[in-house]
N, CA, C and O atoms as CSV, one atom per row, in Angstrom:
chain,resi,resn,atom,element,x,y,z
A,1,MET,N,N,11.597,9.298,15.664
A,1,MET,CA,C,10.482,8.648,16.303
A,1,MET,C,C,10.943,7.289,16.828
A,1,MET,O,O,11.655,6.560,16.138
A,2,ALA,N,N,10.537,6.960,18.037
A,2,ALA,CA,C,10.949,5.704,18.663
A,2,ALA,C,C,10.229,4.522,18.036
A,2,ALA,O,O,9.069,4.622,17.638
A,3,ASN,N,N,10.926,3.415,17.957
A,3,ASN,CA,C,10.334,2.170,17.473
A,3,ASN,C,C,9.786,1.386,18.652
A,3,ASN,O,O,10.308,1.472,19.764
A,4,ILE,N,N,8.718,0.610,18.401
A,4,ILE,CA,C,8.176,-0.281,19.413
A,4,ILE,C,C,8.087,-1.678,18.819
A,4,ILE,O,O,8.096,-1.839,17.599
A,5,ASN,N,N,8.001,-2.671,19.663
A,5,ASN,CA,C,7.808,-4.047,19.215
A,5,ASN,C,C,6.322,-4.326,19.099
A,5,ASN,O,O,5.533,-3.907,19.946
A,6,VAL,N,N,5.943,-5.037,18.044
A,6,VAL,CA,C,4.566,-5.458,17.821
A,6,VAL,C,C,4.591,-6.963,17.634
A,6,VAL,O,O,5.405,-7.475,16.865
A,7,THR,N,N,3.728,-7.669,18.312
A,7,THR,CA,C,3.664,-9.120,18.193
A,7,THR,C,C,2.415,-9.488,17.402
A,7,THR,O,O,1.319,-9.010,17.695
A,8,ILE,N,N,2.592,-10.345,16.393
A,8,ILE,CA,C,1.447,-10.818,15.620
A,8,ILE,C,C,1.463,-12.340,15.588
A,8,ILE,O,O,2.517,-12.957,15.741
A,9,ARG,N,N,0.319,-12.934,15.395
A,9,ARG,CA,C,0.216,-14.386,15.235
A,9,ARG,C,C,-0.001,-14.682,13.761
A,9,ARG,O,O,-0.792,-14.022,13.088
A,10,MET,N,N,0.717,-15.690,13.271
A,10,MET,CA,C,0.647,-16.034,11.853
A,10,MET,C,C,0.927,-17.528,11.716
A,10,MET,O,O,1.731,-18.086,12.462
A,11,ASP,N,N,0.273,-18.156,10.779
A,11,ASP,CA,C,0.524,-19.548,10.465
A,11,ASP,C,C,2.012,-19.728,10.134
A,11,ASP,O,O,2.600,-18.907,9.431
A,12,GLU,N,N,2.601,-20.787,10.638
A,12,GLU,CA,C,4.041,-21.033,10.464
A,12,GLU,C,C,4.437,-21.114,8.984
A,12,GLU,O,O,5.452,-20.546,8.582
A,13,GLU,N,N,3.641,-21.817,8.178
A,13,GLU,CA,C,3.945,-21.963,6.755
A,13,GLU,C,C,3.827,-20.618,6.031
A,13,GLU,O,O,4.648,-20.298,5.171
A,14,LEU,N,N,2.810,-19.840,6.380
A,14,LEU,CA,C,2.648,-18.513,5.768
A,14,LEU,C,C,3.847,-17.632,6.092
A,14,LEU,O,O,4.349,-16.923,5.220
A,15,LYS,N,N,4.311,-17.672,7.342
A,15,LYS,CA,C,5.477,-16.869,7.718
A,15,LYS,C,C,6.699,-17.272,6.916
A,15,LYS,O,O,7.444,-16.417,6.438
A,16,ALA,N,N,6.908,-18.581,6.765
A,16,ALA,CA,C,8.066,-19.059,5.999
A,16,ALA,C,C,7.973,-18.588,4.550
A,16,ALA,O,O,8.973,-18.160,3.973
A,17,GLN,N,N,6.788,-18.662,3.961
A,17,GLN,CA,C,6.605,-18.211,2.583
A,17,GLN,C,C,6.810,-16.697,2.473
A,17,GLN,O,O,7.432,-16.216,1.525
A,18,ALA,N,N,6.288,-15.960,3.439
A,18,ALA,CA,C,6.448,-14.503,3.434
A,18,ALA,C,C,7.916,-14.125,3.607
A,18,ALA,O,O,8.414,-13.235,2.917
A,19,ASP,N,N,8.611,-14.799,4.526
A,19,ASP,CA,C,10.045,-14.537,4.715
A,19,ASP,C,C,10.805,-14.751,3.409
A,19,ASP,O,O,11.656,-13.941,3.041
A,20,GLU,N,N,10.497,-15.837,2.715
A,20,GLU,CA,C,11.184,-16.136,1.457
A,20,GLU,C,C,10.891,-15.075,0.396
A,20,GLU,O,O,11.801,-14.584,-0.271
A,21,LEU,N,N,9.608,-14.726,0.250
A,21,LEU,CA,C,9.225,-13.721,-0.739
A,21,LEU,C,C,9.901,-12.385,-0.454
A,21,LEU,O,O,10.519,-11.791,-1.337
A,22,PHE,N,N,9.780,-11.920,0.786
A,22,PHE,CA,C,10.331,-10.610,1.113
A,22,PHE,C,C,11.855,-10.609,1.047
A,22,PHE,O,O,12.460,-9.605,0.672
A,23,SER,N,N,12.470,-11.721,1.406
A,23,SER,CA,C,13.921,-11.832,1.276
A,23,SER,C,C,14.340,-11.685,-0.184
A,23,SER,O,O,15.315,-10.998,-0.491
A,24,ASP,N,N,13.594,-12.337,-1.086
A,24,ASP,CA,C,13.881,-12.211,-2.522
A,24,ASP,C,C,13.748,-10.771,-2.994
A,24,ASP,O,O,14.405,-10.356,-3.949
A,25,LEU,N,N,12.890,-10.011,-2.313
A,25,LEU,CA,C,12.676,-8.607,-2.664
A,25,LEU,C,C,13.611,-7.670,-1.894
A,25,LEU,O,O,13.536,-6.450,-2.041
A,26,GLY,N,N,14.479,-8.244,-1.083
A,26,GLY,CA,C,15.437,-7.442,-0.322
A,26,GLY,C,C,14.843,-6.819,0.928
A,26,GLY,O,O,15.338,-5.802,1.413
A,27,LEU,N,N,13.783,-7.421,1.453
A,27,LEU,CA,C,13.113,-6.875,2.632
A,27,LEU,C,C,13.036,-7.909,3.738
A,27,LEU,O,O,13.093,-9.113,3.485
A,28,SER,N,N,12.908,-7.437,4.950
A,28,SER,CA,C,12.577,-8.317,6.067
A,28,SER,C,C,11.056,-8.331,6.207
A,28,SER,O,O,10.366,-7.474,5.653
A,29,LEU,N,N,10.545,-9.297,6.943
A,29,LEU,CA,C,9.107,-9.343,7.214
A,29,LEU,C,C,8.691,-8.073,7.953
A,29,LEU,O,O,7.637,-7.504,7.669
A,30,SER,N,N,9.505,-7.637,8.884
A,30,SER,CA,C,9.216,-6.423,9.637
A,30,SER,C,C,9.122,-5.200,8.725
A,30,SER,O,O,8.208,-4.387,8.862
A,31,ALA,N,N,10.072,-5.074,7.793
A,31,ALA,CA,C,10.046,-3.935,6.854
A,31,ALA,C,C,8.811,-3.997,5.966
A,31,ALA,O,O,8.190,-2.968,5.694
A,32,ALA,N,N,8.448,-5.194,5.511
A,32,ALA,CA,C,7.276,-5.339,4.649
A,32,ALA,C,C,5.994,-4.955,5.390
A,32,ALA,O,O,5.133,-4.275,4.831
A,33,ILE,N,N,5.867,-5.388,6.642
A,33,ILE,CA,C,4.681,-5.038,7.425
A,33,ILE,C,C,4.648,-3.540,7.713
A,33,ILE,O,O,3.584,-2.921,7.685
A,34,THR,N,N,5.803,-2.963,7.988
A,34,THR,CA,C,5.864,-1.516,8.203
A,34,THR,C,C,5.459,-0.767,6.939
A,34,THR,O,O,4.743,0.232,7.011
A,35,MET,N,N,5.914,-1.243,5.784
A,35,MET,CA,C,5.542,-0.595,4.522
A,35,MET,C,C,4.045,-0.719,4.277
A,35,MET,O,O,3.412,0.230,3.813
A,36,PHE,N,N,3.473,-1.883,4.585
A,36,PHE,CA,C,2.026,-2.065,4.457
A,36,PHE,C,C,1.303,-1.045,5.335
A,36,PHE,O,O,0.373,-0.381,4.877
A,37,ALA,N,N,1.725,-0.919,6.590
A,37,ALA,CA,C,1.069,0.008,7.515
A,37,ALA,C,C,1.191,1.454,7.034
A,37,ALA,O,O,0.223,2.212,7.102
A,38,LYS,N,N,2.372,1.841,6.550
A,38,LYS,CA,C,2.554,3.212,6.039
A,38,LYS,C,C,1.673,3.475,4.834
A,38,LYS,O,O,1.088,4.551,4.715
A,39,GLN,N,N,1.570,2.494,3.933
A,39,GLN,CA,C,0.736,2.647,2.742
A,39,GLN,C,C,-0.733,2.758,3.153
A,39,GLN,O,O,-1.465,3.585,2.609
A,40,ALA,N,N,-1.170,1.934,4.106
A,40,ALA,CA,C,-2.557,1.972,4.575
A,40,ALA,C,C,-2.874,3.323,5.207
A,40,ALA,O,O,-3.936,3.893,4.954
A,41,VAL,N,N,-1.964,3.836,6.026
A,41,VAL,CA,C,-2.176,5.142,6.659
A,41,VAL,C,C,-2.190,6.252,5.611
A,41,VAL,O,O,-3.030,7.151,5.662
A,42,ARG,N,N,-1.256,6.185,4.661
A,42,ARG,CA,C,-1.189,7.200,3.615
A,42,ARG,C,C,-2.486,7.247,2.811
A,42,ARG,O,O,-3.021,8.321,2.534
A,43,GLU,N,N,-2.990,6.048,2.435
A,43,GLU,CA,C,-4.187,5.973,1.595
A,43,GLU,C,C,-5.484,5.964,2.399
A,43,GLU,O,O,-6.571,6.090,1.835
A,44,GLN,N,N,-5.364,5.811,3.737
A,44,GLN,CA,C,-6.524,5.724,4.621
A,44,GLN,C,C,-7.454,4.580,4.222
A,44,GLN,O,O,-8.678,4.718,4.234
A,45,ARG,N,N,-6.845,3.451,3.870
A,45,ARG,CA,C,-7.601,2.251,3.502
A,45,ARG,C,C,-6.643,1.072,3.469
A,45,ARG,O,O,-5.424,1.249,3.476
A,46,ILE,N,N,-7.204,-0.133,3.434
A,46,ILE,CA,C,-6.380,-1.314,3.192
A,46,ILE,C,C,-5.906,-1.189,1.747
A,46,ILE,O,O,-6.739,-0.994,0.861
A,47,PRO,N,N,-4.615,-1.293,1.472
A,47,PRO,CA,C,-4.110,-1.012,0.119
A,47,PRO,C,C,-4.296,-2.151,-0.898
A,47,PRO,O,O,-3.493,-2.312,-1.817
A,48,PHE,N,N,-5.339,-2.914,-0.720
A,48,PHE,CA,C,-5.759,-3.896,-1.716
A,48,PHE,C,C,-7.225,-4.182,-1.466
A,48,PHE,O,O,-7.758,-3.874,-0.400
A,49,GLU,N,N,-7.872,-4.772,-2.458
A,49,GLU,CA,C,-9.310,-4.993,-2.367
A,49,GLU,C,C,-9.646,-6.176,-1.464
A,49,GLU,O,O,-9.060,-7.253,-1.572
A,50,ILE,N,N,-10.601,-5.944,-0.574
A,50,ILE,CA,C,-11.174,-6.993,0.246
A,50,ILE,C,C,-12.668,-6.939,-0.028
A,50,ILE,O,O,-13.296,-5.891,0.119
A,51,LYS,N,N,-13.230,-8.066,-0.424
A,51,LYS,CA,C,-14.656,-8.031,-0.713
A,51,LYS,C,C,-15.337,-9.273,-0.195
A,51,LYS,O,O,-14.712,-10.311,0.022
A,52,ARG,N,N,-16.598,-9.145,-0.007
A,52,ARG,CA,C,-17.422,-10.224,0.493
A,52,ARG,C,C,-18.252,-10.767,-0.660
A,52,ARG,O,O,-18.878,-10.000,-1.393
A,53,THR,N,N,-18.259,-12.072,-0.823
A,53,THR,CA,C,-19.065,-12.684,-1.864
A,53,THR,C,C,-20.103,-13.576,-1.199
A,53,THR,O,O,-19.774,-14.365,-0.314
A,54,GLY,N,N,-21.349,-13.451,-1.620
A,54,GLY,CA,C,-22.406,-14.248,-1.003
A,54,GLY,C,C,-22.604,-13.840,0.441
A,54,GLY,O,O,-22.521,-12.658,0.776
A,55,THR,N,N,-22.861,-14.802,1.284
A,55,THR,CA,C,-23.100,-14.500,2.696
A,55,THR,C,C,-21.913,-14.834,3.580
A,55,THR,O,O,-21.900,-14.479,4.758
A,56,LYS,N,N,-20.919,-15.510,3.029
A,56,LYS,CA,C,-19.739,-15.879,3.806
A,56,LYS,C,C,-18.525,-15.115,3.302
A,56,LYS,O,O,-18.403,-14.809,2.116
A,57,MET,N,N,-17.629,-14.814,4.240
A,57,MET,CA,C,-16.357,-14.233,3.831
A,57,MET,C,C,-15.532,-15.347,3.202
A,57,MET,O,O,-15.467,-16.456,3.732
A,58,GLN,N,N,-14.908,-15.051,2.082
A,58,GLN,CA,C,-14.067,-16.041,1.429
A,58,GLN,C,C,-12.649,-15.497,1.352
A,58,GLN,O,O,-12.425,-14.349,0.966
A,59,MET,N,N,-11.714,-16.329,1.721
A,59,MET,CA,C,-10.317,-15.939,1.650
A,59,MET,C,C,-9.824,-16.127,0.217
A,59,MET,O,O,-10.206,-17.080,-0.462
A,60,ALA,N,N,-9.000,-15.236,-0.216
A,60,ALA,CA,C,-8.404,-15.365,-1.540
A,60,ALA,C,C,-7.455,-16.555,-1.548
A,60,ALA,O,O,-6.897,-16.924,-0.515
A,61,THR,N,N,-7.280,-17.142,-2.704
A,61,THR,CA,C,-6.340,-18.255,-2.814
A,61,THR,C,C,-4.917,-17.735,-2.655
A,61,THR,O,O,-4.642,-16.560,-2.895
A,62,ASP,N,N,-4.021,-18.622,-2.250
A,62,ASP,CA,C,-2.622,-18.232,-2.080
A,62,ASP,C,C,-2.046,-17.653,-3.366
A,62,ASP,O,O,-1.317,-16.662,-3.330
A,63,SER,N,N,-2.371,-18.267,-4.503
A,63,SER,CA,C,-1.808,-17.795,-5.769
A,63,SER,C,C,-2.334,-16.414,-6.131
A,63,SER,O,O,-1.591,-15.604,-6.687
A,64,SER,N,N,-3.600,-16.125,-5.830
A,64,SER,CA,C,-4.122,-14.799,-6.159
A,64,SER,C,C,-3.534,-13.736,-5.237
A,64,SER,O,O,-3.282,-12.610,-5.666
A,65,VAL,N,N,-3.317,-14.092,-3.973
A,65,VAL,CA,C,-2.688,-13.149,-3.041
A,65,VAL,C,C,-1.256,-12.869,-3.479
A,65,VAL,O,O,-0.806,-11.723,-3.458
A,66,GLU,N,N,-0.540,-13.923,-3.876
A,66,GLU,CA,C,0.841,-13.746,-4.336
A,66,GLU,C,C,0.880,-12.862,-5.586
A,66,GLU,O,O,1.728,-11.976,-5.689
A,67,LYS,N,N,-0.021,-13.096,-6.523
A,67,LYS,CA,C,-0.072,-12.298,-7.752
A,67,LYS,C,C,-0.364,-10.835,-7.431
A,67,LYS,O,O,0.302,-9.939,-7.950
A,68,LEU,N,N,-1.352,-10.594,-6.579
A,68,LEU,CA,C,-1.687,-9.218,-6.203
A,68,LEU,C,C,-0.535,-8.551,-5.455
A,68,LEU,O,O,-0.248,-7.372,-5.662
A,69,SER,N,N,0.123,-9.318,-4.582
A,69,SER,CA,C,1.259,-8.768,-3.837
A,69,SER,C,C,2.374,-8.334,-4.776
A,69,SER,O,O,2.941,-7.252,-4.621
A,70,LYS,N,N,2.688,-9.186,-5.755
A,70,LYS,CA,C,3.746,-8.843,-6.707
A,70,LYS,C,C,3.365,-7.621,-7.534
A,70,LYS,O,O,4.203,-6.756,-7.785
A,71,GLN,N,N,2.096,-7.545,-7.961
A,71,GLN,CA,C,1.633,-6.380,-8.722
A,71,GLN,C,C,1.733,-5.125,-7.867
A,71,GLN,O,O,2.178,-4.078,-8.339
A,72,PHE,N,N,1.321,-5.230,-6.612
A,72,PHE,CA,C,1.355,-4.098,-5.688
A,72,PHE,C,C,2.787,-3.630,-5.460
A,72,PHE,O,O,3.065,-2.431,-5.456
A,73,ILE,N,N,3.689,-4.584,-5.271
A,73,ILE,CA,C,5.095,-4.249,-5.030
A,73,ILE,C,C,5.703,-3.589,-6.256
A,73,ILE,O,O,6.385,-2.571,-6.135
A,74,GLU,N,N,5.468,-4.147,-7.426
A,74,GLU,CA,C,6.014,-3.561,-8.657
A,74,GLU,C,C,5.465,-2.154,-8.880
A,74,GLU,O,O,6.206,-1.245,-9.255
A,75,LYS,N,N,4.182,-1.980,-8.652
A,75,LYS,CA,C,3.536,-0.686,-8.859
A,75,LYS,C,C,4.130,0.381,-7.937
A,75,LYS,O,O,4.227,1.553,-8.304
A,76,ASN,N,N,4.519,-0.039,-6.756
A,76,ASN,CA,C,4.973,0.919,-5.742
A,76,ASN,C,C,6.438,0.754,-5.378
A,76,ASN,O,O,6.848,1.165,-4.292
A,77,ARG,N,N,7.238,0.162,-6.259
A,77,ARG,CA,C,8.644,-0.127,-5.950
A,77,ARG,C,C,9.413,1.116,-5.485
A,77,ARG,O,O,10.152,1.046,-4.503
A,78,THR,N,N,9.251,2.239,-6.167
A,78,THR,CA,C,9.982,3.444,-5.783
A,78,THR,C,C,9.589,3.902,-4.397
A,78,THR,O,O,10.446,4.269,-3.593
A,79,ALA,N,N,8.307,3.884,-4.114
A,79,ALA,CA,C,7.842,4.285,-2.784
A,79,ALA,C,C,8.379,3.322,-1.726
A,79,ALA,O,O,8.776,3.758,-0.646
A,80,TYR,N,N,8.400,2.019,-2.018
A,80,TYR,CA,C,8.932,1.035,-1.083
A,80,TYR,C,C,10.399,1.306,-0.801
A,80,TYR,O,O,10.833,1.243,0.349
A,81,GLU,N,N,11.159,1.605,-1.832
A,81,GLU,CA,C,12.585,1.849,-1.630
A,81,GLU,C,C,12.802,3.036,-0.717
A,81,GLU,O,O,13.711,3.029,0.113
A,82,GLU,N,N,11.963,4.068,-0.866
A,82,GLU,CA,C,12.073,5.236,-0.004
A,82,GLU,C,C,11.660,4.893,1.432
A,82,GLU,O,O,12.309,5.318,2.388
A,83,LEU,N,N,10.580,4.123,1.574
A,83,LEU,CA,C,10.085,3.759,2.910
A,83,LEU,C,C,11.061,2.845,3.621
A,83,LEU,O,O,11.176,2.902,4.845
A,84,ALA,N,N,11.759,2.014,2.890
A,84,ALA,CA,C,12.662,1.038,3.499
A,84,ALA,C,C,13.949,1.661,4.024
A,84,ALA,O,O,14.694,1.019,4.764
A,85,LYS,N,N,14.209,2.893,3.650
A,85,LYS,CA,C,15.448,3.548,4.095
A,85,LYS,C,C,15.419,3.843,5.567
A,85,LYS,O,O,16.380,4.392,6.105
């Protein structure tokens, strides 16, 4: 299957933090986003909880997102290794 380029906009600091995290995990940002997309398609949902509290959407704190990301990665490490090939 042919690859295509996808352009996304992201806060500069978030990108730097994501690059560092994924690098520590042996992944590129591109591989991590591809794995997210494959997991979402496989499960037919966003592969983590998104919820609305009160009447306004609230963003999760950076530390809670990082904690959930690490839990998600550990839980699915074998699948990630297969997807990253």
